C-alpha positions in Angstrom: 2.6 -12.3 24.0 0.3 -14.5 21.9 -2.8 -13.8 19.9 -4.7 -15.7 22.5 -3.6 -13.5 25.3 -4.9 -10.3 23.1 -8.5 -11.2 23.9 -9.6 -12.4 20.7 -12.5 -15.1 20.4 -11.7 -18.9 19.5 -13.1 -18.5 16.0 -10.5 -15.7 15.2 -7.8 -17.7 16.7 -8.6 -20.7 14.4 -8.4 -17.9 11.6 -5.2 -16.9 12.8 -3.8 -20.5 12.8 -5.2 -21.0 9.3 -3.2 -18.0 8.1 -0.1 -19.4 9.8 0.4 -16.3 11.9 2.6 -17.5 14.7 3.1 -14.5 17.3 1.7 -11.0 16.9 3.9 -8.4 15.5 4.6 -5.2 17.4 1.8 -3.1 15.9 -0.8 -6.0 16.5 0.2 -6.4 20.0 -0.6 -2.7 20.8 -3.4 -2.3 18.2 -5.6 -5.1 18.9 -6.5 -4.4 22.4 -7.0 -0.8 21.7 -9.5 -1.4 19.0 -11.2 -4.0 20.9 -11.9 -1.2 23.6 -13.0 1.2 21.2 -10.1 3.6 21.2 -8.9 5.8 18.2 -5.7 4.6 17.1 -2.6 6.4 15.5 -0.1 3.9 14.1 3.2 4.6 12.5 3.3 1.0 10.8 5.7 0.5 7.8 4.8 -2.0 4.9 5.0 -5.7 6.0 4.3 -4.7 9.8 1.0 -6.6 9.8 -1.2 -3.8 10.2 -4.1 -5.1 8.2 -4.6 -8.0 10.8 -3.9 -5.4 13.4 -7.2 -3.5 12.6 -9.1 -6.4 10.9 -9.0 -9.1 13.8 -10.4 -7.0 16.6 -13.1 -5.2 14.3 -14.4 -8.5 13.0 -14.9 -9.4 16.6 -16.8 -6.4 17.4 -18.9 -6.7 14.3 -20.0 -10.3 15.4 -20.7 -9.0 18.8 -22.8 -6.2 17.2 -24.6 -8.3 14.5 -27.1 -10.1 16.5 -28.5 -7.0 18.0 -28.8 -5.3 14.5 -30.4 -8.3 13.1 -33.0 -8.4 15.6 -33.5 -4.6 15.0 -33.9 -5.2 11.3 -36.5 -8.1 11.8 -38.8 -5.8 14.0 -38.4 -3.2 11.2 -39.1 -5.8 8.4 -35.6 -5.1 6.7 -32.9 -7.1 6.0 -30.6 -4.3 4.6 -27.1 -4.6 6.0 -25.6 -1.4 7.5 -22.1 -0.6 6.7 -20.4 -0.5 9.9 -16.8 -0.6 9.0 -15.2 1.5 6.1 -11.8 1.2 5.2 -10.3 3.9 2.9 -7.2 2.9 0.9 -5.2 4.8 -1.9 -4.9 2.0 -4.6 -6.9 -0.6 -6.4 -4.2 -3.3 -5.5 -4.4 -2.4 -2.0 -8.2 -2.5 -1.8 -8.1 -6.2 -3.3 -5.2 -7.1 -0.8 -7.1 -5.8 2.2 -10.5 -7.3 1.3 -8.8 -10.7 0.8 -7.2 -10.9 4.1 -10.4 -9.7 6.0 -12.5 -12.3 4.1 -10.0 -14.9 5.0 -9.8 -13.9 8.7 -13.7 -13.8 8.8 -13.9 -17.4 7.5 -14.6 -19.2 10.5 -16.9 -16.8 12.4 -20.5 -18.0 13.2 -22.4 -15.1 11.5 -21.2 -14.7 7.9 -20.3 -11.0 6.9 -20.5 -9.4 3.6 -17.3 -7.4 2.7 -17.5 -5.1 -0.4 -14.4 -4.2 -2.1 -15.0 -1.1 -4.5 -12.4 0.7 -6.6 -12.1 3.0 -9.8 -10.8 1.7 -13.0 -13.7 -0.8 -13.4 -17.2 -0.7 -14.3 -19.3 0.7 -11.5 -22.6 -1.0 -12.3 -21.5 -4.7 -10.9 -20.2 -2.8 -7.8 -23.6 -1.2 -7.3 -25.4 -4.6 -7.9 -23.0 -6.2 -5.2 -23.9 -3.4 -2.7 -27.8 -4.2 -3.2 -28.8 -5.5 0.2 -26.0 -3.3 1.9 -22.8 -4.7 3.4 -20.9 -4.9 6.9 -17.7 -3.9 5.6 -16.5 -1.6 2.7 -12.8 -1.3 1.7 -12.8 1.4 -1.1 -10.7 4.0 -2.7 -12.1 7.7 -2.2 -13.0 8.6 -5.6 -15.3 5.4 -6.3 -16.8 5.5 -3.0 -17.9 9.2 -3.7 -19.3 8.1 -7.2 -21.3 5.2 -5.5 -22.7 7.8 -2.7 -23.6 10.1 -5.4 -25.6 7.2 -7.0 -27.2 6.4 -3.7 -25.6 2.9 -3.8 -24.9 2.9 -0.2 -25.1 5.0 3.1 -22.5 5.8 5.5 -24.9 6.9 8.3 -24.1 3.9 10.3 -20.4 3.6 10.0 -19.1 2.9 13.6 -15.5 2.6 12.5 -13.2 4.4 10.0 -9.9 2.9 8.8 -7.5 5.3 6.9 -5.0 2.8 5.6 -1.8 4.1 4.1 -2.9 7.6 5.4 0.4 9.2 3.6 -0.3 7.8 0.2 -3.8 8.8 0.3 -2.5 12.4 0.5 0.5 11.8 -1.9 -2.1 10.9 -4.6 -4.2 14.1 -3.9 -7.1 12.4 -2.1 -7.4 15.2 0.8 -10.5 16.8 -1.1 -12.3 13.3 -1.5 -11.4 12.6 2.3 -12.9 15.6 3.4 -16.1 14.9 1.3 -16.4 11.6 2.8 -15.9 12.7 6.2 -18.8 15.0 6.1 -21.1 11.9 5.4 -19.8 9.9 8.3 -21.6 9.9 12.0 -19.8 12.5 14.2 -19.3 9.8 16.8 -17.5 7.0 15.6 -14.1 5.3 16.1 -11.3 6.2 13.9 -8.2 4.2 13.1 -5.1 5.9 11.4 -2.4 3.8 9.9 0.4 5.4 8.1 4.1 4.5 7.1 5.3 8.2 7.3 4.3 11.1 9.2 4.7 14.2 7.1 3.3 17.5 8.4 0.1 17.1 6.3 -0.6 13.8 7.6 0.2 14.8 11.1 -2.4 17.6 10.6 -5.0 15.4 9.3 -4.5 12.8 12.2 -4.9 15.6 14.7 -8.3 16.7 13.1 -9.6 13.2 13.0 -8.6 11.6 16.2 -9.7 11.8 19.7 -7.0 11.1 22.3 -5.8 8.2 20.3 -3.6 5.4 21.3 -0.4 6.1 19.8 1.9 3.1 18.3 5.2 3.0 17.1 5.5 6.8 16.7 9.2 6.6 16.7 11.0 6.9 13.7 10.2 4.7 10.9 13.9 4.0 10.1 14.7 2.6 13.4 12.2 -0.5 12.6 13.2 -1.2 9.2 12.7 -5.0 8.4 15.7 -7.3 7.5 16.6 -5.8 4.1 20.2 -5.7 2.6 20.6 -2.5 0.3 22.9 -2.1 -2.4 23.7 0.6 -4.4 25.4 0.0 -7.9 26.8 2.7 -10.0 26.0 2.5 -13.7 25.3 4.4 -16.7 21.8 4.6 -18.0 22.3 2.5 -21.0 24.0 0.0 -19.1 20.9 -0.8 -16.8 19.0 -3.2 -18.6 22.1 -5.4 -19.4 23.1 -5.0 -15.7 19.5 -6.1 -14.6 19.6 -9.2 -16.7 23.0 -10.0 -15.4 21.8 -9.8 -11.8 18.6 -11.9 -12.4 20.6 -14.7 -13.7 23.6 -14.3 -11.2 21.3 -14.4 -8.2 18.8 -16.9 -9.5 16.1 -14.9 -8.4 12.8 -16.9 -8.9 10.8 -13.4 -8.5 11.8 -9.9 -8.5 10.0 -6.6 -8.6 11.8 -3.9 -10.8 10.6 -0.3 -10.1 10.7 2.3 -13.0 9.7 6.0 -13.4 7.4 5.9 -16.2 4.7 3.7 -18.0 6.8 3.9 -21.3 10.0 2.6 -19.4 8.1 -0.3 -17.9 7.0 -1.4 -21.2 10.4 -1.0 -22.6 12.3 -2.7 -20.0 9.8 -5.7 -19.9 10.2 -6.3 -23.7 14.0 -6.2 -23.5 13.8 -8.8 -20.6 11.5 -11.0 -22.9 14.1 -10.8 -25.4 16.7 -12.0 -23.2 14.4 -15.0 -22.3 13.2 -13.8 -19.0 9.3 -14.1 -18.3 8.6 -10.5 -17.4 5.4 -8.2 -17.7 4.9 -4.4 -17.4 2.7 -3.7 -14.4 1.3 -0.1 -14.7 -2.0 1.9 -15.2 -2.3 1.3 -18.8 -3.2 -2.3 -18.1 -6.9 -3.0 -17.0 -7.8 -4.0 -13.4 -8.1 -7.6 -14.8 -4.8 -7.8 -16.3 -3.2 -6.5 -13.5 -4.9 -9.0 -11.1 -4.0 -11.7 -13.4 -0.3 -10.5 -13.5 -0.2 -10.6 -9.7 -1.7 -14.0 -9.8 1.0 -15.4 -12.1 3.6 -13.4 -10.3 2.9 -15.2 -6.9 2.6 -18.6 -8.7 6.1 -18.0 -10.3 4.6 -18.1 -13.7 6.1 -14.6 -14.2 9.7 -14.0 -12.8 9.9 -10.3 -13.3 7.2 -7.5 -12.8 8.4 -4.1 -14.1 6.3 -1.7 -12.0 5.7 2.0 -11.8 5.0 3.4 -8.2 1.3 2.4 -8.9 2.4 -1.0 -7.3 4.7 0.4 -4.2 1.8 -0.3 -1.8 -0.4 -2.5 -3.9 1.7 -5.6 -4.1 2.0 -8.2 -1.2 4.0 -11.2 -2.1 5.2 -13.5 0.7 8.7 -14.5 0.3 9.8 -11.9 -2.5 13.5 -12.1 -2.4 14.6 -8.9 -4.0 13.5 -5.4 -5.3 15.3 -3.4 -7.9 15.2 0.5 -8.4 15.8 0.7 -12.1 14.8 4.3 -11.7 15.1 6.0 -8.4 11.8 7.0 -6.7 10.5 10.5 -6.9 10.7 10.9 -3.2 12.7 9.5 -0.2 9.6 8.3 1.4 8.6 6.3 -1.9 12.0 4.5 -1.5 11.0 3.1 1.9 7.5 2.0 0.5 9.4 0.2 -2.6 11.9 -1.6 -0.8 9.4 -2.5 1.9 7.9 -4.9 -0.7 10.7 -7.6 0.1 11.8 -8.5 3.6 8.2 -8.9 4.9 6.7 -10.7 7.9 10.0 -11.5 9.4 11.9 -12.6 6.0 14.9 -11.2 4.7 15.3 -9.5 1.3 17.5 -7.6 -1.1 17.0 -3.9 -2.2 19.2 -3.0 -5.1 19.2 0.6 -6.5 20.9 1.6 -9.8 22.8 4.9 -9.3 23.5 7.1 -12.3 26.1 9.7 -11.8 23.6 12.5 -12.3 21.3 11.1 -9.6 23.8 10.8 -6.9 22.9 13.6 -4.9 19.4 12.4 -4.8 20.4 9.1 -3.6 22.0 11.0 -0.9 19.0 12.7 0.1 17.5 9.2 0.4 20.3 8.0 2.6 19.9 10.8 4.9 16.1 10.3 5.4 16.7 6.7 6.4 19.9 7.6 8.4 21.8 4.9 6.4 24.7 5.2 4.3 24.8 2.5 1.3 28.2 1.8 -0.1 28.5 2.4 -3.9 29.8 -0.4 -5.7 30.5 -1.2 -9.6 30.4 -4.6 -11.2 32.9 -5.8 -13.7 31.7 -5.1 -17.2 29.5 -2.4 -16.1 31.6 0.1 -14.7 30.0 3.8 -15.3 31.8 6.1 -17.8 31.2 9.1 -15.6 31.0 9.5 -11.8 29.4 11.7 -9.5 32.6 13.9 -9.1 32.7 14.6 -12.8 29.3 16.1 -12.9 28.6 19.9 -12.5 26.2 21.1 -9.5 23.5 21.4 -11.9 23.8 18.1 -13.5 24.1 16.2 -10.2 21.0 17.9 -8.8 18.8 17.9 -12.1 15.4 16.5 -11.3 15.2 14.0 -14.2 13.9 10.5 -14.4 11.8 9.4 -11.4 13.3 12.0 -9.2 10.8 14.4 -7.7 10.8 18.1 -9.4 8.2 20.7 -9.5 5.8 19.0 -12.1 2.3 19.5 -11.6 0.3 16.4 -10.9 -2.6 15.6 -13.2 -4.8 16.6 -10.1 -3.5 19.9 -9.8 -3.8 20.5 -13.4 -7.7 19.5 -13.2 -8.2 21.7 -10.2 -6.3 24.7 -11.9 -8.8 24.2 -15.0 -11.7 23.9 -12.8 -10.8 27.2 -11.1 -10.4 28.9 -14.3 -13.8 28.0 -15.5 -15.8 29.2 -12.5 
């Protein structure tokens, strides 16, 4: 199967060639014909599977086919206002930019120029409102900022013909269920719905069933059966030896770039500062940095001007770096699903990669849950000079299962606390 046999236009085939896509991925092979045919799609698509192009290519082709008629109708009515036809909802600012860049690049060879609007929170709303003057053909947005713009009458969703939920599970994990419901209420009842998710929890399945009509189901088998080529390692170490171990690995493996995940903003600052003192170019990538600063960091990281990004889970699905050789879990993630999203930053687009997790004795039981989730046992190892003083066998049951660090416990999210406060004030 090639892109040419999937029914794409010559202009889009040029765009595919310019992006150096060779053969379509599994999700692209199944999704592109379905989207071209106007079907709803429900796809289980892990990070790095090529899902953005899977929905962007056919939607761009359909937009081109529709634009001439819309322009003629606009001329008759005396209006040049562009109508939003495609709405893509994403969970993070980084992902909105990534998707926007991909769509704009793929649309670069089309005869009729499209207007793509990328909007997100954490930045001034006024420039985004100015950009939306005259409308847009495609809008990629985080849910909260989209609602802000709708409340300010900055755009209309009355003409949306296709809704894309990208990273649907992450949208729900971040507490956007209420926002999504409000957005759905402002969309036309008759539309195409494309649903992409890396995991299918009960909440995700419930949303999919409510949203989709006789969808084309793609790669519904277990995510773990289709993991990319990622060599996983688990190194037992004491908590206070992790930074020295990280420095040792960076130098020993001679990684030009490595993404290091930590549990908190404080840890990202602390670890990055210690790496700098060790002579390693590192930066903290977390929510305290402005959107502009984070984008600048990503640009420098991709250009090898930064060797190490120390990130919170904010970046788990927002960083797409070609050829990233390794990911390190300095802290274990809060959930088993987040582990899959983290390690999916490497081994993308057919490349191989390494994922290394530091295992503290008190977190051994949590890592076993992660192993169970992916149906894969990762051999524990120790490195000379970094042997742990305590093993899981030395821990009491209470200590080994303690929800500390990045491990998911019963802490309320910020959104939960705000909702409780709002309920009390009613």
